[in-house]
Structures are given as C-alpha cells and as structure tokens.
N, C-alpha and C positions, 0 to 999 in steps of 0.2 A: 696808270703808270705809263710814262712816255715810252713809246716803242722805238726800237732802233730804226734808223732811216733806210736800212737795207733789208731786203727779204732774208729770211732764215736760210742758211746754207743747206743745201740738200746733199750733205756728205756724211759719211760714217767712216770709222777707221778703215784704212786701206783703200777707200774709194777715191775716184778722181776728183780733184779740185779744179775749178775754173781758174785759168791763169789770168792774173790781173797785174799789169805792169805800169799802171798809171801812177802809182804812189811809190816813191823811193823809201826804202827801209834801211836800217843799219844792221849789219851782221858782224858778230865778232866771236872768235874762239878765245877762251881764256884759260890759261893753265897756271898752276901755282908757281911762284917765284920765291923760293926760300931766301930768308935774310934780306928782303927788300921791304921798303915801307909800303903802306897801302897804295894800291894802284887801281884806277878805274878803267873800265873798258873804254877804248877810244870811241866806241859807238856813242858814248854819252856826249862827245864833243862835236860830232859831225853835224853839219847843217843838212836838214832834210826838207824838201819842198813837196807838198802834195798838190794835187790839181786844185783843191779848194783854196789852199794858201796862195797859189799863183793867181787865182781869180781875185782874191782879196787885194793883191798887190797891183794888179794890172787894170782893174776897172772899178768904177764907182758903184759897187754892189751895195744893196741895202741889207743891213743887219736886221733881220725881222723875227728872230726867234723869241717873240713876245711870250709865248706860253712857257718856254723853258727859263727865260731870264727872270720871270716873275715867280719862280718856284725855288725853294731850297734845292741845292744840287748836291747829291752824294758824290764824294770825291773819287771813289774807286771800288773795285772788287778784286778779290784774290782767289787763286786756285793753287793747290799743291797735290801732286800725285806721286806715289812711290810704289814700285814693284809691278808695273805693267809695261810690256814690250811696246805698246803703242801709246806711250805716255803723251807725246806731243800732240797726236791727233785727238786724244781724249781731252787734253788741256784746252785745245782749240775749241772744241764743242762746249766745254764747260764755260769758257770765257764768253762764247756767244750767248749762253744762257744768262750771263751776268752783264750783258751789254747795256742794260738799262742803268747800271751803276756808273757808267762812264763811256762816253762815245768819242773822245778826242785823242786817245792814244791807247795802244795795246802792245804787249810784249810777252816774251816767253824765254825761259832758260831751261836747258836740259843738260844731263850728264851722260857722257859716253867716253869710254876709255880714260876715265879719270880727268876728263876735260869738261869744263862748263862752257856751253855755247849759248849765245844770246842773240835774239832777233827782236828789235823794237821798231815801232813806227807810229806815225801820226795817222789817225783815222779810225774807222771801225775795225773790228776783228777781221772781217772779210776783206777789208782793204789791205791790211798789213800782211796777212798770211794767205798763201795759196799752196797748191800741191808741191811745187818746187821748194818753197820755203820750209814746209814741214818735212820734206825729205832731208833737209839740212840739219834737222833737229832729232837725231836718233837718240836712243837711250830709254831706260825704263823708269826714269824719274824726271819730273818737270815741275816748275812753278810758273804761274802766269798772272797777268795783271791787266785790268782795264782801268782807264783813268779819265776823269774829267778835270779840265784845267781852264784857266782863263787863256785867251789868245795871246800870242807874243812870240818873239823871235827865239826865246829860250825854251819853247815848249818841248822840242824833241829831247833835249838833254835831260829833262825831268821825267821822261817816260820810263816806267819801271817794267820789269825787275831791273835793279841795279846789280852789277857784278863787280867784285873787287878781289884783288889778290893781296895777301899779306904773308908774313914770314912762315906761317904754318899751313898755307894752302890758299884756296880761293873759296868765295862764298857769294851766293846770290840771294837777294831779298826782295819781297813784294810786301807792301805796307798799305793798309787801309786805316785811316785815322788822322790825327793831328796832335803834335806834341806842344804843350803850352809852355814848356821851358826850353824850346828849341834855340832861341837866340842866345840865352846864357850858356847853354852847352856848347854851341858853336863857337862863341867868343872864347870860352876856356880852351877849347881844342885848338883854335887858331893861335892863341897865345903860346901854346906849346909846340907850334910848328906844323899843325895839320893844314893841308891844302884841300879846299873844296872845289869840286868841278860842277856842282849843281846848286840850285837854290831850294832843294827839297829837304825837309826835316829828316827824311829817311836816311840820307847820307850820314847824318850824325850817328845813327845806330851802328853803321859799319865802322866808323872811326872808333867808337867806344869798344867794339869787339876787337879791333886790331890792337888797341893799347892795353887791353885787359891782360892780367897775369894769370888768370884762372886757367886750369886745365881739367878735363878735356874741353873740346870745343863748345858743347852745350852749356857748360858752366860759364863760358865767356858771354854767351847770349843772356844768361840769367844775370850776370854781373852788369851787362850793358842795360838791360831792361829795368833793373832796380834803380837806375839813375834817371829814368824817363818819367815824365808826368804828363797826363793827358790820355788820349785815346789811341790805341794801336791794336790791330789784329794783323799779325805778320806771319809769313811763311819764309823759311830759310832753306837753301839747298847747298849742300857740299858734295864732295866726291862720293860720299857713302851714306849720307844722312839727309832726311827731311825733318825740319823742326817747325812746329806751329806754336805760336805764343799769343796770348790775349792779355790785355792790360787788367789791372786789379779790379777795376770797376766793371769791365765787360761792356764798354760803351758800344763798340761796333761788333756785329755778329761774326761768328766763325763756327762752322760745323764740321763734323767728321763722319765719313761714311766708308763703306768697303764694297768693292766689286766682288763678283762671284769667284774670281781667280785669286782673291786675297789681297789685291792691291788696295792700299789705303789712300783715301781722297779727303782733302780739306777744301772747303769753299765758303764764300761769304754767305751763300744761301742754299737751301735744299733744292731749289729748282735746278741748280747746276748738277747736283747728284742725280736727280731724276733723269736728266737728258742722257747721261753716260751710264745709266743703269747701275748706279752705286746705291747701296742700301744705307739709309740714314741710321747712324748709331747714337750719336749724342752731340751736344755742344762741346766746344772747347771751353772749359770753365773759366770764369774770370780769374786772372792770376796764374793760370796753368801753362806749363811748358810741356809739350808732347814731342818726344824724340822718336822718330821712326827709322829703323835700319833693318838689316837682314835678320837681326835677332828678335824683332817684333816692335811693339809700341811701349815706350816707357813714359810715365807721367811724373812731373815735378811741379812744385808750386813756388811762385814768387812770394816774398814776404815784404811787409806785413799784409795780412788779408784785409780787404776793404769791403764795404757794403756794395752790392751790385747796383749799377745804375745804367741799365741798358737804354739805348736811344728809342724813345717811344715813337719818333717819326718814322722809324722803319715800318711800323704797322700802319701809319697814316698815309705815307706816300712812297718811300724809297723802294721797299721790297716788292717783288712780284706777288700777286694774289695767290699763286699756287705754291708759295714757299711757306715753310714753317720756320718762324724766326723767334728766338728766345723761348722756344717751347710752345708757341701759340700759332695757330693758323692765321695767316695774314688775311685771308678771305673772310673768315668768320669775324675777325676784329672789325673789318671795314663794314661788313653787313650790320653788325651791332651798332656801329657809329650812326649809320643811317636810321636804324630803328629808334635810337635814343632821340635823334633830331625830330623824327615824326611824332614822338610822344611828348617831348618837351617844347617843341616849337612848331605846333601844327598850324596850318593855314588852309583856307578853302582854295582848292585848285582843281584843274581838269586833267593835268598830265604832269608826270615827273620825268625830267631828263637829267643827263649827267654831262659834265665837262669831261670829255674823253682824254686819256683813258683812266686816269687815276681816280676820278669821281664815280666811276661806273658801279662798283660793288656797293658803295654807300647809298647810291641812288636806288639800286634794287632793294636794299633794306628799307629805305624810306618808303618807297612805293608799296611794298608788301605790307608794312605796318600801317600805313595810312589808308590802304584799300583803294589806291588810285592807280590807273594804268601807267606803266613805264614805257617810254618810247625813245627812240634815237632822234632827238631834236637837233643834235649837232653831229656832223660827220667829220671825222678827222682825216686829213691827208697824211699818209706816212711816206710820201715820195718827195718831200721838199727838204732841201739841205739847209745849211745855216745862212746862206745869202741868196739873193734873187735880184734880178735887174728890174727895177721899178720903172713904169712909164714916166715920161717927163711930166705928164699931168698927174699930180699926186692923187692917190686913192686913200681915202680916210680908213684908218685901222687896217692898213695894207697887210701887215704881218699876221694879224689874227685871221683875216679873211683867207689868206693863203693856206692856213692850217685847219681852220674850222669853217665848215659850210653849214648854214642853218637849213632845216627841212621845213619849208613853209607849210606843207600839208599837216605837219604835226603841231605847228606853233600858231597858225593864223586864228585869231579870235579866241585864243585859249588863255586861261590863267595857269601860268607855268611855274613849277618849282624846279630850279636848277641846282644841282648838288655838285660842289667842288670839294677837293680835299683840304685846301688852305687858301688864305689870302696873305700875300707878302707885302708888296708895294701897293697893290690895289689897281694898278694901271691896266693890267690884262682883264681883270674882272669888270671894270667899267666898259671896256671895249666889247666884251661878251654880252653884257646887258644891252648895250646899244645895238649890237648885231641881232639879238633876239627880238627886240622891239621893231627894228626895221623890217624883220621878216613877218611881222603881224601879230606878235604876242600881245595880248590884252594887258596882262600883268606879268611881272617877273619877280619871283621871290627867291632870293639866294639863301641856300643852306650850306654851311661849311662844316665838314666832318673833322674839325679840329678846333681847339680853343684859339683865341687870338694870339698871334705870334708877337711878342714884345721884346725879345732878346736875341742877339746874335749867338751863333753856335761856335764854340772853340774846339770841338771834338771831331773834326773831320767832315763838316758839312759847310758848303759855301752858302752863306747867308749875307744879305746886305748889312750895313752898319745899323745900329739901333735907331739912328735918326731917320733912316729910310723906311723903316717898318711902319706901315700905316696904322696898325693897332697900338703902336707905342706912342703915336702922336694924337690919335683921335679915339673917342668912345664909339660904341657900336652904331649909334644913330648918326654920328658924323661920318663914319665909314659908309653907312648906307646912303647918305646924301651924296658923298663923293662918287660912289659907284653908280648911283642912279637907279637902283632897284626899288621895288615897292615895299619889300621888307627884307630884313637880313637877320640871320641867327647863326651863332657859332655853337659848336659842341661844348656844353658847359664843362669847365675843368673838373669840378667835383664829380660829375657824371662819368667822365673819362676814368678817373681814378676808381670810382665805384665799380665800373665795368671790369676793370683789371683785377678786382677783388684782392685776394691775399698776395698777389704778385705786385700790387701797385707801388709798394715802397722800393721795388727793385728796378724802377725805371727813372730815367733822367727826364725832367720836365723843364729844363732851364730856359728853353725858348718860349715857354708859356708863363713861367713864374719869375724869371730873372735870378733864381737861386742856383748857383753853379756848384756841382759836387767837387770839382777841382778848380779853385780860383786861379786865374792867370797870374803867373809870377812876374810878368813883365808889363810895362805900360802899353805896349802894343802886342797883339797876339796874331800870329800867322793865320791867315784865312786859308785860301787855296791858291793864291795867285803865284805866277811865276816870278814876278819882279821883286826880288829880295836883294838887298844891298850886298852883292857878292863881289863888288869891285870890277865886274866884267860887263854887266848888262843893265840897261835901264837908267833913266834919269831919276832925280830925287822925287819928282812928281809921280812918276810911274811906280816907284817903290812905295810911296805913301798910299797909292791907290790899291795896293795889294795887301795892305794890313788894315785891320779894323781897330778902332780905339776901344779901350776898356769902357764898359758902360759907366755913365756918369755917377750912378749910385754906388759904384765900387771905388771907394776912396783909396788914397795912398796908404792910409793907416790900415785898411783892411788887407791890402796887398802885403804890407810889412808883417802883419800878423800871420798871413798864410805862409810866409817864409819860415 
C-alpha cells in the first residue's frame, strides 16, 4: 500500500502540533438560516494555492508519479465521531490513519454551540491541519474526509466535507463512492432551479435532502439516498446528530466502533479505529442508516434490499494490511493470494521480492509457500512528492528510479520472482522489470496478486478507460512480451472466488469480469475527475477527459433495460 509522503504525526489529543503555514486553507463558520434556499459554505468557492501547486505553475517540473498513476486510485476515506470532547483531534488522527485512501485534499467539520464549522485544504492531513487549526474546531462531534482527485484549478472547491444550510438548519457530509446516476439527478435539480457550486456528485445528495418533504431530518437522508444509484458510504453531521449510511450493495467499506468513554466512531477502515483506541463493533450493513444522538444509536434500512457486492479490490490493494474490511483480515487475504500464486504458477527461482508497499504481504505468502527466501530487492523512497526537477539530460525511467531503488546484492545473478498487486496500463511494470535486469537479475518472473483488470470501475475508484487497460487489449503472453519479463502469471479468477469461499458471491468483480452489479444509466459515467461541465470551469476537452465511456460491450439496449 502506498504510504503517505509525510511522516506520521507525533501527536495525541491535547498535545502540541507543529505549526505549518506553507499551505493555505479555508475556514468557515456555518449557522442555519431558516426559510432560505440551500447555501454552500463560501469556503467551497475560494481559491487555494499550496506550495506544490505553485511549483507546478512556476516551473517545468516533471510529473513522475509512475507508481501511483499506474494503479487504481481509491477516491477517499471518511470518519465520523460523536460524543467525545476531543472530537477534532481524534478525527485528525483517524484521517491520518486513512491517508492512503487520498492524499490530495482533507477536511473536517465540527459542531459547537449549534454551529457547524468547516476547515478544508489541499494536501496531506498534516499539511491542512495544525494545532491552531484544531483549536478552531471545538465540539464533541466531527466528520472528516481525505480525498484523491485529479489535478486542476477546481480541486479545492471539491474537497469535502461539504457544509450547506437550508430552511431547517445546516448539515455537513463526507462521501466515499461514486453515483452512476449523478448527471441525470443533477440535470433534474438544475431544471427546477438548483444552483451547484462544485462538480462533485456529493453535492447532489445535499440538494436532494434540502428539497425533501420528509420529517424528521434522518428521513430526509433516507428519502435522498433512495434516489441514488451506485456506491456511497457517507457520514452526515447536524447540530445534534451524526448519521452514517451505506448503499444497498455495500460497495465501499464503513465500520462502526466505540471508545471507552462511549463515543461512537465511524470510519472507512478499522485501522482508523485502532489508532484512536476505539473498539471495532461491526460494519455498517449494506442499505443501513445509523442515527447517533444523545439518546443512543438507532438503525434503519433503505428499501429495497439488494445483494451485497463489496469491492474486492479493497483486499487486493486499497485497504491497509492491518485493517479488517468486509469482515476479513486484509493481511490474511493478501498472504493467501501469494500462496495461491506459488501453488498454481510455480517457477524455479532463487529469491522472492515485492514491489513495495502493496505487493509485500503477497510476496511473503509466495515465498513461504514456495520455500524460497524473501528479500527486499526494491527499496521505496517515501520522501518524494508528486513533481521533481529533472536534469536537462533525460534519465530513462526517471520517475520509477526516484521512488524505487534496486538492491544489487539481492538481485545480481539471481532468478527473481517479483510480486505486485496488479497491472493496469503495464507501463510501470515494464520499467520495474528493466530496472531489475539492469541491477543484474538473471531472470525476472512477474507474479500478480489479482486477476487481469479488463474493466473500468464506476463505483468510486479512479481507473483508466477500458481501452487503456493492457489486459483488456492483450492476452497474458502479449502482456508478458510488452513488460519484458521472463514469465508472467496472474491470480486466477476462479481461485480468487474459491479462496473467498461462502462470501464470494458478496463481492464485486466488475473490473475482472466486466459484469457490473449496477449498470451505468448514462452514456458517460463520472470517474473521479474535477472537470465536469458545470458552466464554470474547464474546456470541452478537459470535461471529456474526466469522464469514461461506457464499455463497448454495454449497448444502448442494455442501458435502456437497466432503466
């Protein structure tokens, strides 16, 4: 799993935070305005510039994040806390634990004296928040969000949580997922006079809540969610309630825990609960709405009930190995993936290495099963940002070399098995193979701890279009030839499902099979890009670049039937 580019913060509740003023943030107090239409916090409109953004604008820096750009990217992580006097500090720490789910934006909303206060910013959690910022977020309830997005001038206004006021009060929301009927919902709302400030599908949810006639508030959330299609795990915050909701299929994870003082915590992964010493209680069930207030926790369900389809890629790549996701240990899943590869795709070798960090556990499983030593043949640098000044004399595979350094003592003259979690475009894998051979490896055998990826994801994961996916264009031997390795094997799809056992039908495998549990209702489906035709930002070209076409095998007739 890709680690955050900054060291872990050495803070705990009430301790001193290092002051960092290099990044501008937005702060806004938001109070209810009865009898007024939906209003968004002005913080969503302000322009924010980080030091990284300034570098991008002022110099010809090289975009070199080859390792990240050739992997599926999780869109975000969410946190909700109710009933703890240090909610903002605990939320800060929980967001840090979820930093791997999004590194380009972070935000938090708290409630104090019936006011919702929001701070959002671009960058890592430690860039956005410091001691003085957390001091501005008092209260015993909080929600937080970390976000991955494509670069662009509209990045800041899409950083969550969003805060909005409507006639019955104000509400904050943080969302992990992606709505496949976003465009049609937005068009309908705009036709009736709604004005949008962002290009995020999450804003649609707030508008649906605002126009709902249901009472009390949590019924408005249910009313809004019953109109949504796709993936969503969301936390809402009002003056007196914290609400957590998960879509009917349970695509994206959301768990519930409790601290020793009784405070209720929601988070995308259990690793966030562990850091703030909250005891894991259970998942938020697919289609469940949990309302937390001073009376306790109440559970309701969305209708109709659907078959669970949890994202299997959480266990392959997204989640931290120390998390329990969808009721299963991520570490144990990855170790078993490696054991299956060693059993079903053995090869004579001298050493097993991993592409760090996400291939590490599967490589350990492979080595143990094969009875071959495991060694760190690639060392990853965690101190490199998104851009770097390249020398005028070009260096081949510059981006990969900045992040991965081969260990010649491990590789020279050896037959090497290198284990990675996935292959997307194949460009990074080819550079890694070349790097290993230049370091003296006699043979390089690639073993991939997932089946071939042949389809884009429409449920909250940033993947390339189907045409860019190398396994959608080539068979395994052609991919091996493109990468330049001596042999290549993927985790067999049937073996993956067999390993999951009785739970196998409860996972989504659309990226491996092309069979989508919720068919897109529109010809183009929002990916994760910022550039949506909101009439404010971006050219037609940039708009098209942020949307992916429906796969060719999904005809208009199929889409009509889905309606």
